[in-house]
N, C-alpha and C positions, 0 to 999 in steps of 0.2 A: 430668689436665693440660687447663686450661682455654683455648682458642683466643682470642686477642684478637679484637675485632671493630673495623675501621675505620669500619663504617658505625654504630657505637655500637647495636647490637642485641644483646639478651640473651634468655637463656630466659625465659618467660614474659610476654613483651611480645607485644602484638597484631602481626600482619604489616602493614608500611605499607600502607594502602590496601586491605586486606583483615581488617576488623576482627572478622569472625567466626572467623579461624584465629590460633592463638596458637603461637608459637614455642617448639620444645621443646628442640633442640639444633643445634648448628653441625656441619654434616658435612665441610667441607672450607673452605680459605682460600687464595687467591693475591692478589698485589697488585691490588688494585681490586676483588675478587671474593670472594663469600661465598655457601655453599650452605647451607641451613637445612632441617630437617625440623620440620613444623609440624602442627597437629591441631585440626580443627573442634571448636568448644567443646560443640557438642550430639551431633553425628554420630559423633564421633570419629573420622571420615576424616582418614587422613594424605597431605598432600601435601609437595612439594618445591618451594623456593624458591629460585632462583639469581638473587642480586643483583649488579648492576654499577654502579659509581660514576661513571667517566668514560666519554669519548667513545669509546675504543677498546674497553671493555667493553661498552659499548651496541652496538658494530658486531659484537661476536662474537656476542652474544645474538641479534641480528636475522639474522645468518649462520646460527645453528643455527635458528630458526623455520622459516627459508626452507629448508635443507637436510632438516629432518625432514618439512616439507609436500610436498618432492619426493618421500621415501621413502613418504610414506603413500598419496599419490596414485597412486604408481607401483607399488608391491608388494602383492600379494593379501595375504601375511601380514606382518603388522605388529607381531607378538605378541612379538619380540625387540627392538623399540624403546622407548625411554620415552615416553609419551604426553604432549605438551604441551596442556593444557587452555586457557592464556589468557597474555597476558603484557602488560607496562606498560613502555612505551617513550616516554612522555610526561613524567612527573615523576620525579624521583631520590628514592631509590634505583631504579633500573630494574631489572626482574625478569622471569624466567619463572617460570610456575606450572606444574608437572609432577605426575603420578600418581605415588606412590611405588612405585618398582621393585625395592626390596629393598637390603640392604647390599652394600657393594663385594664384588669378588671376594676380596680379601686378609682381608675381616673376616669373610665366609661361610667360607672355607676354614680359618679359625684354628677354628672349631666344627666344621665337616663334613667336611672332607677327609680326616680318618682314617678316616672309615666309608666310604669310596668305594676300591674294588679298582681294579686297572690299567683293566680294562675300563671302569668307569663314569669314571674320569678322563678316558679318551679320549674318551667319548660327551659329558661336559661340555665339554672342548675344542672338539669338533667342533659344538657349538651356536655357541660364539663364531666359528668359522671360517665356519660356514654363514651367519650373521647379517651378518658382512663381506663375504662374498661375494654376498649379496643386495643390500648397498648399492653393491657395486661394477658390478652387473648394470644397473643404473638409473644409473650415472654419478657415483656419490657416493663420496668417498674420505675417510677418518674423518681421518688424520693424527696423532690422538694416543690411538692404542690403550695403553693401560696398565691394571693390576688396579683402579684408581680408577675408571675409567672403563667397566668392566665390572660389572653388578649383577647379584646371583644371590638368588632367593626361591625358597623351598621348602626341603625336608630334604633328606638325603642321597640317599633313594630317587627323590626327584621335583624335582632343580634345575631350574628354569627361567631363562635368561640373557637379560638385556637389555642392549643398547648405550646408552651416554649420553654427552653432550657432544660435540657435532658443532661447537662453537664454532670449530675450527680447521680445519673441514672444506674440501673442494675441489669444485667440481661441474666435470665434464668437458665437460658439453653444455649450456652456457647458454641455448642455444635451447630446451632443455626447460622451462624457467621460462614461457616465453611460451605454448609449448603447453599447459601446464597450467594458465594463467592467474593465475601467481604472482607476485607482485612481487618486485622484486629486491633486497630488503631486505638491507643489509649486505654484498652480495656486489659484489666490485671485478672489473673483467676485467683478466685477465693478460696479458701480451705472448703468452704461449702460446697463448690463445684461450680458456683455462678461467677459473674464477670459483674465489677461495677465500682462503686466507692461508697465510704461510709460518711461522707459529707452530707450536709443539710442545713436548713435553717431553724436553729432550736427553738423557736417560738411556733414553726408549724411541722416540726418533725414529728413522724408516728410515736406514739408512746412506747411501743417496743424498742424503736431504734433508739429512743431517748435512753431507755434504760440500759 
């Protein structure tokens, strides 16, 4: 099944404003947002582009960059985060340019989960919880944890987890931005004193947030 593209993007087309990269396949789509896998025409290096069309999606992209910069500047080990390489917030379609972090947990599990015993499955899950705990330790709440936002690269013997999509995230300590010299892009101050968004995926949202 081919996903429709509201941005009029298609496989084989050059990435807008990145002529050396060619779109391979659409990885996901929501209203006003699309995620594409692309490849460099010469080096075959793969990257992921997360496009946003409207102002709300631009704000989410900016929030994601801000939170990832907080994580990357605050944590010693960032191997469980998707690395953002560049972004375009000036011209539509706006986008984030990221390193390829592997297939989603659901896609990876369809091929490899049967090869994991109980101990290995628990170890895989603990990678996810450790990554979430590391983000919490520096005041970053993901708020949209679901299989589509957990990437796994490697085979059944050596899986490596990465978290992606902090576009709905929350920052408990806004002052940390100033301490790290990070611009408050896409971050709004809430009445509780934190910064972030109230969005999320209903099926996976925390019960207290759903209420």
